[in-house]
N, C-alpha and C positions, 0 to 999 in steps of 0.2 A: 350406311344405313342398312339395317337388318331387314330381312324379308318380312318380319312381323310389323315393323314400322311402316314399310311401304304398303303392306296390305291394309293397315289401319287408315293410312292417308287415302288409298284408293277407295276403301269402303265409304268413308265420309264423303269423298268427292262424288261418288255415284248416288249416295243416298240423300245428301244434303246440299251439295253444290261446291263451287270453288272456294268461297271465303271460309266456310266452316272447315274445309280441308286445309286451308292456309293455317288456321288456328291449330288444327291437329298436327300439322308438320312442325309448327313452331314450338309445340310441346316437347318434341323430340330433338329438334335441331335448332341451334341458334342461327337465325338469319336476321340480319339487321333491318331490312326494309321489306315492305309488303310487295313491292314490284318483283324483287328477286324471289320471294317466297311463292308468289303466284306463278311465276315461270317454272319454279321447281315442282310445284303441285301439278301443273299441266303436263310436265314431262313424266312425272311419276304416274299420273293417271293413265298415260298412254302405254306404260310398260305392260308387257304380257307376263303372266305368271309362268314361270318355268316349272317343268315337272320336278317332283321331289328327287328323282334319280334320272340321270341322263339315259336316253334310249340306248339299248344294246347295239353295238356296232357289228354288222355282219360283213365279213370279208369274203368276197367271192373268189373262188379259185381262178387264177389267171390262165387263160388258154393261150399257150405259146403258138398256136396255129391261127391266131387272129388274122383275118383277111385272106386266108387260104382255103 
C-alpha cells in the first residue's frame, strides 16, 4: 500500500467513520470480506505519518575516558 492510499483511508476514517473507510480501502485493495477490511482499516487508521525524510543522525564523539 502506498503512502497516498493509506492517507486516503485515514482521511476518510477520521472524517466519515469506519465503514466509509472500508469502502475507500476496498477501492484500492482487493479484500474479500468486510471483517478483514474493517480490521485493516482500524490498523491503517492507527498508523502514524512518517516524516518525508528521516531525521538526521547525529553521532557523538566517543570519550575514551568514560567513567574516569
